[in-house]
N, C-alpha and C positions, 0 to 999 in steps of 0.2 A: 371893740368887740362886735358891735352891730354891723360894721362894714364887713368884718370877716364872715358873719352870718349871711349877709346879703350875697357875698360871693359864693357861698356854699348852697344857696337855695336851689331847689329843683322844682320843676313844674310838676304838679300832681293833678289828677283828674278826679273830681267828685261827680256825683250824679244827682241832678236836681229833679225831684218829683214834680211833674207838671200835670199829673192826672186831674187835679182839681181846677186847673186852668181851662180844661176842655170838657170835663165830665158834667153831664146834665146841663150844659150851657147851650143856648141857642147858637146856631151855626155862625151868625154874625158876631156874637160875643167870643166864641171860640177862635174865630179867625183873627179878631182884634187882639186877643190874648197871645196867640201864636205870633202875630206881627210884632208885638212888644218883646216877646222872647227872642225873635229874630234880630231885632235892633240891639238888644242887650248882649246876646251871646253869639251872634253870627249864625251862619247857615250850617248848623250842626245836625247830626242825625237824631231822629227820635227813635227810642227803643221801647217797643211795646212787648211785654212778656207776661206769661202767666206764672204765678208763684203759688205754691201749696201752703195753706195756712194750717199748720199743725196736723196734717194728715187727713183732714176731713173736708175741707173746702178749698176753693181756688179763688184767687183774686188777680186782677190785672195791675201791672205796674207800667207807668208811662214816664220815662226819664229822658233827660238830655245830658250829655257830658259837659261839665263846666271845668275849664282849666284855670288853675290858680297857682301861685307860688306857695311853698311850704311856709308854715308859721314858724316862729322862733322855737316853740316847743317841739315841733316835728323835726326841725333841723337838728336841735340838740339831741333828741332821742336817736335819730339816725346816726349822727356822728359818734355818739356814745356807743351805740351798738357796733359800728364799724371799728372803733378803737378796741373794744373788747374782743371782737373777732380777730383782729390783727395780733393782739396780745396773745390770744389762745394759739393762733398759728405759729407765732414766734416761740412759744413754750413747746409746742409739738415739734417744731424744727430742732430746737436745742436738745430735746429728749432723743429724737431719732439720730441726730448727729452724734451724740454721746454714745448711743447704742451701737452704731455701725462704724464708728471710727476706732473702736477698741481693737 
């Protein structure tokens, strides 16, 4: 079963918050932290954006994309959803076939 899951795994992208790796750090420390991230995750883009905090204040997010393979739970959830969708489509097809072949 595990080998079947491994064949079915897809690459997904998570976003790692790196704000605290550079926030309020001396420039030398921030550069060192960024170099460590570069070694661990490769030369990925840094996304800096502003987010609204429940309508009254704003805060910055600083993230990098991190690619990984789906977990067993994620694969099972996706495959179950795909199976349910295909079953629903099959039922719809049968209903329409019956309706229009009369």
